[in-house]
N, C-alpha and C positions, 0 to 999 in steps of 0.2 A: 535758754537751756543749752548747756555745753553739749557739743557733739561727742559721742563716746569715742574713745581711742580705738576700741574693737567692740563690735556688736554682732549678734546673729538675730535673725528674724525668721521664726518658723522653720528653723533648720532641720532638715530631714536627711538621713543617711542610710544607705543600703550596702549590703554585701551580696551581690547578685540579687536573688529574690527575698532575701532576709532583710527586713527593716530593723535597723539598730537605733535609730534616733527618730523621735516623734514630735517634731515641732518645737525645737529648743529656742527659747528667747533669752539672750544673755547680753550683758554689757559690762564693760569696764572702763573706768576713767583713768587718765594719765596719773601715774604714781600710786594707784591702788594696788592692794595685795588681796588676791582672790584665791580661795580654796575651793576645790571641787571634790566632794567626797561621795562615796557610794560603794556598794558591794561589787565583787567581781562580776563582769557582764552587764553592768548597769549603763554602760555607754560612754564612760569617762574618756578612755583612750580614743575611741571613735570620734568624739568631739574634738579632740586635739588634732587628730588626723585630718579632719575636715578643715579646720582652721588653717593648717599648714599645707594644704593642697594635696595631701596624700590620697584624700578621697575627694572627688569632684562633686560639687553641689550646684543648686541654682545660683546663678551669678549674684543676684541681689540678696541672697540669704545670709551672706557674711560681708560685713563692711569694715574697713580699716580707715580711720580718719574720714569717715563718711563716704568712702569710695568702695564700690562692690568689687569683691576679690573671689567670689565663690567658685569661679572656674579657672582661677589662676594656677599656674604650675608651682611646685615647691621652690624652685630657684628664684622665681619672681617674687614670691612672698618673702623669702629670706632677704632679698635685696631691699624689700620695703621696710624691713626691721622687725620681723617676727621670727623667733629662733626657738627650737624644740631641744629639750633634754629628753631623749626618748627612754621609754621604759626598758630596763636591762641594759642600759648605757650604749650598746651597739657601737663599740669602738672598732677601728680597723686594726684587726689582730696582727697583721703583718707590718704594722708601722710602730715607731717608737712614740713615746709619751709626746715628745715635742712635735713630731710629724702629725699626730692626731690633732694636737691643738691648732697647728697651722692650717689644717683642713677647714677649720671654722672660719678662716679669714678669707675664703674664696669668693664671698659675696662682694668684697672690696668696699664695704661701707666704712666710712670714717667715724671716729668716736674716741671715747676714753680707753677703750680695751685694746691691749696689745699684749704680746708675749711677756713682756716685763711686768705688766700690771697683773697678769694671770699668776705669774710666779710670786708676786707679792701677796696675792690672796691665798695661794696654796703653795707654801714654801717647800713642801715635801716633793712637789712635782718638779721643781727646778733640780733637786738633788737626784732625781730619777729620770730626768729629761731624755736620756739616751737609751733607757731601758724599753724593751718591748712591752707594750700595754698589757699583755697577758700575764706579765710577772708581778703586776700590782695587786694589792688587796682589793676587795670589793669597794671599800670606801674610797680608796685612792682612784680606782676606775671611775667612780661617780664624780670626783673632783675633775678628772679629765673630761668627762662628758659635760659637766657645767662650764669648764673653761672653754672647751671647743665652741659651745653655743655662744658664750660671751665674746669670743673672738670675732663673730659677725657683727659686733657692736648693735645688738638689738634694742629696740624701744620696748619690746614685749618679750619676756622670757617665759616660755611654757615648759613646765617641769612635770614629767609623767612618772608618778610613783617613785619619788625620790628616796623613800626609806626602804623600798622592796629589797629584802635579802640582807640588810645591813644590821650590824649589832647595835644595840640601844646607844652606846656611847658614841658610835660613829654617827648615828642619826642626829644625836645632840650637837656634835661638832658641825655637821652640815647645816643645820638650822641656825647656828650661830653666825654662819657666813652670809646667809641670805640677806639680813638687814643691810649689810655692807654693800651688797649688790644694789639694793633698793635705794640706798643713799647716793648712788651714782645716777639716779634718774631712771632706772630700769623699772618698768611695770612688770609685776610678777603674778603668774597664775601657776598654782600647784595642784596637781591631781594627787590625792593622798588617801590611803585607807586608814592611817593612824589618825583618828578624829581628833585627839587631844592636841597633836602637833598642828593639825590643820587649823583648829579653832585659835590656838595660841599665836600662830603666825599671821593670820589673815584679818583684813578689815571686814570682808564679807564672805559668806559661804553659799555655795549651790550644792544641793544634794541631788544626785541622780539616782533614779530607780527605774529599771526596765525601759531605758531610753527616754524617760520623761524627767523634768525637773520636779521633784516632790517637795522641795523646800528651798527657800532662799531668804537671806536676811543678814543683818549685822551680826558679826561673830559674837560680840559681847552680850548681845540681847537674846540669842537663841537659847532655849532651855534644853536640858538633857532629854526631857520626855519628847519635845518636838523633834529633835534630831533622831532619837531612837525610832520614833514612828516613821519619819521620812526615809530613814536608812534601811529599816527592816520591814516596814509596813505593818508594824505591831504597835497598837495603842497600849498606853500604860494600863496595867491591870488585867490585860488579856492574856 
């Protein structure tokens, strides 16, 4: 059996006395596309924060290439090859588009992605490279956030709420780009409230509910009734 590229074993997370995750078991193989769905407050973003070291955990509860990283700092995890596109983009407002992108390269990992490749992926960003990031539309800011994450040359790209606050046509354009990123050998995990987008993009789905995994399976095999019950905790006909 192959070692998972990334896995969690009984992952628990707290904010002070509040427990947000209750024993999450998760795995992803190289080149897989995973979607994590669930309502607000279900623990999706907390899960990504745990993986990226923003929340510390039991050392052995998170493994990357079989090695425990649960207590590692965010900069160490970025250098290993795990990069996050955070919810709400979180760009550096005082920096230009290009300066924001260059911040992603501070991990000094080598690979396919550099400034030229990012501009090929998102031509509009080259046109606006000297503009302040605050002058961009929401969709363009999301492109900068994705480009910044790719500049670290990750093996795993974690995307938190890609479609949040974006117009449907912009969401469609963003999801057209993701397969191109996957074709470069990047393994992608998306956290998404748009169930249709999540299902269409992914190979497998995990549904979170109140800090637990309520459903997991192959995207093409899960039924709407199963997803509805896992997402809302409502059985069909109730």
